[in-house]
Steps between C-alpha positions, in 0.01 A plus 500: 500500500634844401539729802520874546859456618590334169345786303690750721830326429439503128402872499771617740267647758355411836210258556307793650535695173372192306206470731411867466532485121278194469245652737472835324660715764559859372856541636672274243614656169312399188812358334574284798140381520516402131827319553373310802170401343669393182738279699216358708308405181804342342579304811138380532430666834147452622400707803313344787188710488362376827825569687533842340145589604564394857824692515374824347126487581447561125369280219660686209166493321329819384132530421388674182152653486398564139156562356470634144142602440498500122553118524803505272703418813853375442446518122522879524849607419526786753402288794693189388816713470444645843436163655805354332713786629366431852561127470850532361617745766328310782682182395831687487430603859432139604120487505237282344169663403141375515179663392264599782123437471181547695402138423690208637408137542146565389422767759530873527815650659588864554830607347642530852387149587649356183831682560519362852392151394778491241741673742606759246779722614332793318250579228531716184175650374538548126155591376168477688203704601672696773163604646423135576483464880690171478793682334489776761499235774814354351668843474417577861615160633841415647597316179768689304321635191612700196262642240529601135336823372323564832612642832393375842624682813806335641554268204763502231378554147618512144331749272512553132521876436150529357482870577810585296411242236169658412645850527776404251244355256277810514798729455619297204157506329485875566847545352368330180240775466193333659258709698196268502617215719266233636568241768342151535615383843466179692272417788533695820819385674787682670695484171203643311455787743867589470483494119183706491644767730814518282290529183288790628796675663719478192224615267439792731867592504511490120181702464323207325121490573339166580144518365215300658502150364872490421574291811336157501524232773580166345658167601861410492607249229155495341517577125119451456422779748773717352340460156161617637659794679694593184170502301354741758796736464498489118126573495541826690433822309863594552691167543844487655804497278682266746365231733696366799418138582539335840737232365643360177245216479209747522651693210428203276126563556543862408688405187224267393234765564687754288549254214130411498433864429753510221736707709877457518732534803673744515385679181142554617533455875805456725524253785719423803520185715660408832722215627740465206443127442709343224194461272451879491826549314435223244174661393497719188498780567688440822317623802596814692492382861659518845711194575484401864800313637309195621796267562672762719179566691473130582871470598484802727184366666688175577793696643276721714309197634821315580623807688175514691531134597870517588497820699187427701416772745792711380349518153419847366273481193610663177286645220678400179398683179594350167495740203367402159635580154299674226507312168422756234366242249311606189138544613510873577485723198674836508239773444579835350 
């Protein structure tokens, strides 16, 4: 059986350093962690999970709470990239991950009950209805919890910079000469409220009026609803010259609605998406959109949760904001 002492001898460090590296302690350099874990894998080291749990009072298992309400789930590129970023970084830090549910063994469980039943060291909340009392119960419990795109008091969080993202898109559209800008946004969530505030604020700063009917509440990742909303906008006496969509998938519905009317994007109406998924850049014309750094968001959530677990009562939560990148694309026409 390969021992920690044997790994230490091969790597030229102490057994304590090997133990820390394998257990995800933050005070071992990344290069040394990589060297130790590589050696452990080559030597066939298998940790004794039960012994490690007894010694550290930790299971090295993180819970992942993920609900994607458009039902595309893990097939949606943005969320799959975020989850993969979380998984990869969590594994580098020495953790396994498991999905958390409100249903277990044929009966209802609260998220807190499930987390305690599985003995998770901590839980990452990637996307849920944050107004759900069961989610709030989890956030207010003694279980280390980190959220994505939502802030709970006393909890670490990772935020995409939705405020700056929408502001950048509006400013770009304005710089291309557009003054009639509509916004089809997603359902009411914290992200939506941030984006809406940024839209109205930026339009106000630029002196761009927002006529009644130019802002329509829709549903994220729903091209069918986006098509209906696009029809409403194009039927207005003075239709917008540019439409902002809540995400790149929704834009596909807007594109279909425009084509049904014999209109061309961007010649007859301009359009902007959000998320920056790969598909958006393979379209012709390529979509103007805001690319969110989903892998980095997931990785930073794993790091923040690991820190919350490791530091315990000494943990001070951090609010981590991840900027996006505007992809100019070809769907916004320059007006004279």
